N, C-alpha and C positions, 0 to 999 in steps of 0.2 A: 656466529654471535652468540648462539646456545652453549657453545664449550665454554666460550671467554666468560659467560655471566656462570655458570657450574663451577668453574674453577678458579674466578677469579680470588684475588688473597693476596696480602699486602706482600707476601712473600713470593708470591707466582712472575714467573717471567715468560710474555705468550712471544712466539715469533711466527710472523701472521705473512705468509706469501700467496697472496688472492692472486686470482687472474690477472694476467697484466691488459692494460686498457687499451682496446681497438686493438687487439691483437687476435689471431685466428687461430685454430686447431682445440679448443678446449671443447670437452663432450658436454659441460656442464655449463649452461647461460648464466651469465654476470651481469645484468644491465647496469647501466653506469650508477642508478638511484641507491643501487648496494654500498657501492664506493662512499656516499655520501653516510649512510645509514652504518656504516663501519666506523667512519670516523668520527660521527656523533656518539656511538657507542663507547668507543678508547678514550672520551676524555672524561667518561664518568668510573673509569675502573680503578680498583686500589691496587693493583699489579703494576708491573711495568711491561713494557712491551717494544719490539722491534718489528716494523713493516718494511720488507723489500718488495719495490713493484719498479717498472719501466718509469724513465723520465717522461712523462707527458705533461705537456700544461693543466690539462684538467684537474689530473691529480695533483699537481702541485697545487691548485686552489682547494681542492676538497680538504686536505691535510696540512694546510696554511696553518693551523692552530700548534701543529708540533715542529719541534727543533728538525733539522734533517741534514743528512750528508750526502754528496754527489761521489756514487763510487764509480770508477771506471772498469770495465771488465768486457770480455770475448764473447759474443754469442757463435757458438758452433752450431749446425744441425745435424744429427745420425751421426756423429763420427768424423764428418767432414774435414779436409784438410785444410781448407781454407775457414777464416772465422772472420767476422765483422767487428770493429771497436764500435762499443757502447757506452751510455751512462745508465747508471740505475739510482735510483733512490732511496735511501735508508731514514723512516722515520722513526722516533722513538720519544720516550715521555721521561726518562731522568737525565742526571746527569753524566755525562761520559768522562772519564777519567782522562788526564794531558794525554798527548800522544808521546 
């Protein structure tokens, strides 16, 4: 959030990809209250943001103030030939152009 505060300006676009909720394998802890802190911080920025994260009910609640899209993608691990179909969420704070 210090980075967002430091570089926040009306013409700034932040791409935010925090650790996924209730997912293992991250070397840095990211307790759930950090998502709430991030959501609250994003409500007050001057710039624009795109945040991508796993589709989790608690995440939907925390970022409910922002519009979002559900994106379908595939997860693969370590170049494995098998993949898993999943959905992710993309939250943002600006009007998207028509598709």
